Structure formats: C-alpha cells, structure tokens
A tleap script that builds the chain and sets N, CA, C and O, in Angstrom:
source leaprc.protein.ff14SB
mol = sequence {
  NMET LYS ARG LEU LEU THR VAL VAL ASN HIE
  ARG GLU ALA MET PHE ILE ILE ASP THR ARG
  PHE PRO ARG ASP LEU PHE LEU GLU PRO SER
  GLY GLY CYS TRP ILE GLY ILE ASP ASN SER
  THR GLY GLU ALA ARG THR ASP PRO TRP PHE
  ASN CSER
}
set mol.1.N position { 17.628 2.857 8.476 }
set mol.1.CA position { 16.954 3.925 7.770 }
set mol.1.C position { 15.467 3.867 8.094 }
set mol.1.O position { 14.854 2.804 7.989 }
set mol.2.N position { 14.884 4.983 8.481 }
set mol.2.CA position { 13.475 5.069 8.813 }
set mol.2.C position { 12.662 5.335 7.549 }
set mol.2.O position { 12.986 6.237 6.776 }
set mol.3.N position { 11.599 4.543 7.339 }
set mol.3.CA position { 10.749 4.715 6.162 }
set mol.3.C position { 9.359 5.115 6.617 }
set mol.3.O position { 8.850 4.578 7.601 }
set mol.4.N position { 8.756 6.028 5.930 }
set mol.4.CA position { 7.398 6.467 6.226 }
set mol.4.C position { 6.418 5.804 5.261 }
set mol.4.O position { 6.769 5.466 4.130 }
set mol.5.N position { 5.193 5.628 5.728 }
set mol.5.CA position { 4.131 5.079 4.892 }
set mol.5.C position { 3.302 6.223 4.333 }
set mol.5.O position { 3.098 7.234 5.006 }
set mol.6.N position { 2.835 6.070 3.131 }
set mol.6.CA position { 1.953 7.046 2.502 }
set mol.6.C position { 0.561 6.449 2.432 }
set mol.6.O position { 0.390 5.340 1.925 }
set mol.7.N position { -0.440 7.169 2.934 }
set mol.7.CA position { -1.827 6.708 2.863 }
set mol.7.C position { -2.377 7.069 1.489 }
set mol.7.O position { -2.261 8.211 1.045 }
set mol.8.N position { -2.980 6.079 0.815 }
set mol.8.CA position { -3.533 6.282 -0.528 }
set mol.8.C position { -4.983 5.823 -0.553 }
set mol.8.O position { -5.400 5.022 0.284 }
set mol.9.N position { -5.752 6.329 -1.512 }
set mol.9.CA position { -7.129 5.860 -1.673 }
set mol.9.C position { -7.138 4.616 -2.567 }
set mol.9.O position { -6.094 4.188 -3.058 }
set mol.10.N position { -8.320 4.047 -2.769 }
set mol.10.CA position { -8.422 2.788 -3.515 }
set mol.10.C position { -7.920 2.935 -4.961 }
set mol.10.O position { -7.215 2.064 -5.469 }
set mol.11.N position { -8.283 4.024 -5.604 }
set mol.11.CA position { -7.858 4.240 -6.994 }
set mol.11.C position { -6.336 4.331 -7.103 }
set mol.11.O position { -5.734 3.755 -8.009 }
set mol.12.N position { -5.724 5.061 -6.171 }
set mol.12.CA position { -4.263 5.171 -6.170 }
set mol.12.C position { -3.615 3.819 -5.876 }
set mol.12.O position { -2.601 3.469 -6.480 }
set mol.13.N position { -4.203 3.058 -4.944 }
set mol.13.CA position { -3.663 1.736 -4.605 }
set mol.13.C position { -3.699 0.810 -5.811 }
set mol.13.O position { -2.730 0.098 -6.073 }
set mol.14.N position { -4.807 0.809 -6.550 }
set mol.14.CA position { -4.907 -0.042 -7.740 }
set mol.14.C position { -3.899 0.374 -8.808 }
set mol.14.O position { -3.343 -0.483 -9.494 }
set mol.15.N position { -3.656 1.676 -8.958 }
set mol.15.CA position { -2.661 2.157 -9.908 }
set mol.15.C position { -1.272 1.645 -9.528 }
set mol.15.O position { -0.515 1.188 -10.385 }
set mol.16.N position { -0.941 1.727 -8.224 }
set mol.16.CA position { 0.363 1.258 -7.737 }
set mol.16.C position { 0.527 -0.231 -7.991 }
set mol.16.O position { 1.580 -0.671 -8.454 }
set mol.17.N position { -0.501 -1.004 -7.693 }
set mol.17.CA position { -0.442 -2.457 -7.884 }
set mol.17.C position { -0.348 -2.815 -9.367 }
set mol.17.O position { 0.420 -3.700 -9.741 }
set mol.18.N position { -1.124 -2.134 -10.212 }
set mol.18.CA position { -1.136 -2.437 -11.646 }
set mol.18.C position { 0.147 -2.024 -12.362 }
set mol.18.O position { 0.640 -2.748 -13.227 }
set mol.19.N position { 0.690 -0.850 -11.999 }
set mol.19.CA position { 1.835 -0.314 -12.738 }
set mol.19.C position { 3.174 -0.549 -12.036 }
set mol.19.O position { 4.235 -0.376 -12.636 }
set mol.20.N position { 3.114 -0.952 -10.734 }
set mol.20.CA position { 4.332 -1.132 -9.920 }
set mol.20.C position { 5.110 0.181 -9.785 }
set mol.20.O position { 6.333 0.178 -9.642 }
set mol.21.N position { 4.376 1.310 -9.832 }
set mol.21.CA position { 4.977 2.631 -9.716 }
set mol.21.C position { 4.065 3.512 -8.877 }
set mol.21.O position { 2.849 3.395 -9.028 }
set mol.22.N position { 4.544 4.359 -8.030 }
set mol.22.CA position { 5.929 4.582 -7.633 }
set mol.22.C position { 6.395 3.534 -6.620 }
set mol.22.O position { 5.583 2.821 -6.031 }
set mol.23.N position { 7.673 3.456 -6.433 }
set mol.23.CA position { 8.245 2.505 -5.475 }
set mol.23.C position { 8.331 3.164 -4.101 }
set mol.23.O position { 9.017 4.169 -3.914 }
set mol.24.N position { 7.618 2.572 -3.152 }
set mol.24.CA position { 7.587 3.087 -1.783 }
set mol.24.C position { 6.696 2.176 -0.949 }
set mol.24.O position { 6.332 1.089 -1.399 }
set mol.25.N position { 6.341 2.602 0.255 }
set mol.25.CA position { 5.448 1.863 1.150 }
set mol.25.C position { 4.146 2.643 1.281 }
set mol.25.O position { 4.161 3.861 1.456 }
set mol.26.N position { 3.002 1.928 1.195 }
set mol.26.CA position { 1.705 2.591 1.177 }
set mol.26.C position { 0.708 1.872 2.085 }
set mol.26.O position { 0.859 0.686 2.377 }
set mol.27.N position { -0.318 2.614 2.529 }
set mol.27.CA position { -1.444 2.065 3.274 }
set mol.27.C position { -2.732 2.530 2.618 }
set mol.27.O position { -2.876 3.698 2.257 }
set mol.28.N position { -3.667 1.600 2.469 }
set mol.28.CA position { -4.992 1.942 1.946 }
set mol.28.C position { -6.031 1.566 2.995 }
set mol.28.O position { -6.131 0.391 3.349 }
set mol.29.N position { -6.820 2.533 3.515 }
set mol.29.CA position { -7.908 2.174 4.419 }
set mol.29.C position { -9.009 1.480 3.623 }
set mol.29.O position { -9.404 1.942 2.553 }
set mol.30.N position { -9.498 0.362 4.162 }
set mol.30.CA position { -10.503 -0.410 3.440 }
set mol.30.C position { -11.512 -0.973 4.430 }
set mol.30.O position { -11.335 -2.083 4.932 }
set mol.31.N position { -12.564 -0.220 4.715 }
set mol.31.CA position { -13.578 -0.679 5.655 }
set mol.31.C position { -12.996 -0.884 7.034 }
set mol.31.O position { -12.509 0.069 7.643 }
set mol.32.N position { -13.033 -2.114 7.547 }
set mol.32.CA position { -12.541 -2.426 8.880 }
set mol.32.C position { -11.084 -2.834 8.921 }
set mol.32.O position { -10.619 -3.339 9.943 }
set mol.33.N position { -10.348 -2.629 7.837 }
set mol.33.CA position { -8.938 -3.007 7.844 }
set mol.33.C position { -8.116 -2.005 7.031 }
set mol.33.O position { -8.657 -1.112 6.379 }
set mol.34.N position { -6.820 -2.178 7.090 }
set mol.34.CA position { -5.876 -1.407 6.283 }
set mol.34.C position { -5.158 -2.396 5.378 }
set mol.34.O position { -4.821 -3.500 5.807 }
set mol.35.N position { -4.924 -2.011 4.137 }
set mol.35.CA position { -4.161 -2.834 3.210 }
set mol.35.C position { -2.775 -2.202 3.078 }
set mol.35.O position { -2.643 -1.061 2.635 }
set mol.36.N position { -1.758 -2.946 3.463 }
set mol.36.CA position { -0.390 -2.479 3.315 }
set mol.36.C position { 0.145 -2.880 1.951 }
set mol.36.O position { -0.012 -4.028 1.534 }
set mol.37.N position { 0.771 -1.949 1.257 }
set mol.37.CA position { 1.362 -2.214 -0.061 }
set mol.37.C position { 2.847 -1.906 0.026 }
set mol.37.O position { 3.242 -0.760 0.243 }
set mol.38.N position { 3.664 -2.930 -0.143 }
set mol.38.CA position { 5.117 -2.749 -0.157 }
set mol.38.C position { 5.581 -2.818 -1.601 }
set mol.38.O position { 5.736 -3.901 -2.166 }
set mol.39.N position { 5.798 -1.659 -2.185 }
set mol.39.CA position { 6.274 -1.596 -3.556 }
set mol.39.C position { 7.698 -1.051 -3.593 }
set mol.39.O position { 8.113 -0.451 -4.584 }
set mol.40.N position { 8.438 -1.261 -2.519 }
set mol.40.CA position { 9.806 -0.733 -2.439 }
set mol.40.C position { 10.746 -1.416 -3.430 }
set mol.40.O position { 11.762 -0.844 -3.825 }
set mol.41.N position { 10.405 -2.637 -3.827 }
set mol.41.CA position { 11.244 -3.365 -4.792 }
set mol.41.C position { 10.549 -3.543 -6.144 }
set mol.41.O position { 11.087 -4.197 -7.037 }
set mol.42.N position { 9.356 -2.963 -6.294 }
set mol.42.CA position { 8.613 -3.084 -7.546 }
set mol.42.C position { 7.766 -4.333 -7.636 }
set mol.42.O position { 7.274 -4.660 -8.716 }
set mol.43.N position { 7.574 -5.054 -6.517 }
set mol.43.CA position { 6.767 -6.279 -6.522 }
set mol.43.C position { 5.334 -6.052 -6.070 }
set mol.43.O position { 4.487 -6.923 -6.268 }
set mol.44.N position { 5.040 -4.908 -5.469 }
set mol.44.CA position { 3.698 -4.535 -5.005 }
set mol.44.C position { 3.073 -5.627 -4.129 }
set mol.44.O position { 1.945 -6.055 -4.374 }
set mol.45.N position { 3.810 -6.073 -3.113 }
set mol.45.CA position { 3.271 -7.071 -2.176 }
set mol.45.C position { 2.227 -6.417 -1.285 }
set mol.45.O position { 2.392 -5.268 -0.875 }
set mol.46.N position { 1.147 -7.143 -0.982 }
set mol.46.CA position { 0.067 -6.605 -0.151 }
set mol.46.C position { -0.181 -7.500 1.052 }
set mol.46.O position { 0.001 -8.716 0.991 }
set mol.47.N position { -0.606 -6.868 2.159 }
set mol.47.CA position { -0.976 -7.565 3.389 }
set mol.47.C position { -2.099 -6.786 4.068 }
set mol.47.O position { -2.000 -5.566 4.195 }
set mol.48.N position { -3.174 -7.463 4.511 }
set mol.48.CA position { -4.232 -6.754 5.245 }
set mol.48.C position { -3.905 -6.698 6.743 }
set mol.48.O position { -3.321 -7.631 7.295 }
set mol.49.N position { -4.287 -5.603 7.385 }
set mol.49.CA position { -4.229 -5.480 8.833 }
set mol.49.C position { -5.625 -5.146 9.307 }
set mol.49.O position { -6.224 -4.162 8.874 }
set mol.50.N position { -6.142 -5.982 10.211 }
set mol.50.CA position { -7.506 -5.812 10.706 }
set mol.50.C position { -7.513 -5.057 12.017 }
set mol.50.O position { -6.682 -5.304 12.892 }
set mol.51.N position { -8.468 -4.121 12.155 }
set mol.51.CA position { -8.631 -3.391 13.409 }
set mol.51.C position { -9.316 -4.316 14.411 }
set mol.51.O position { -10.209 -5.084 14.055 }
set mol.52.N position { -8.889 -4.233 15.657 }
set mol.52.CA position { -9.553 -5.082 16.665 }
set mol.52.C position { -10.238 -4.236 17.708 }
set mol.52.O position { -10.848 -4.772 18.634 }
savepdb mol mol.pdb
quit
C-alpha cells in the first residue's frame, strides 16, 4: 500500500504530537532539515532529515 506524506507547519506538527491526532504520516520543514512525524499508530514518532 502506497502512503503519502502531508506537509504541516510547526503549529500543526505540535498539535499532532500533543494530541496524537490525526493518524497519518507528516513532514514539517524546520530550517535546514525536515522533521518526519509517523503518527500512523498513534505514537507520534519523530525523526529529523537534514538537507545536504
């Protein structure tokens, strides 16, 4: 199954992390990196990706 990422701003990202809603995959641009948010299971796991 192919999943798409939704780009969110900082305020939306904090809402997702704080409330664990909605469940999906997200990206937040943050200066020189992107923050990936995997909330597909309601755990709101995050990982940074740095631009090179």
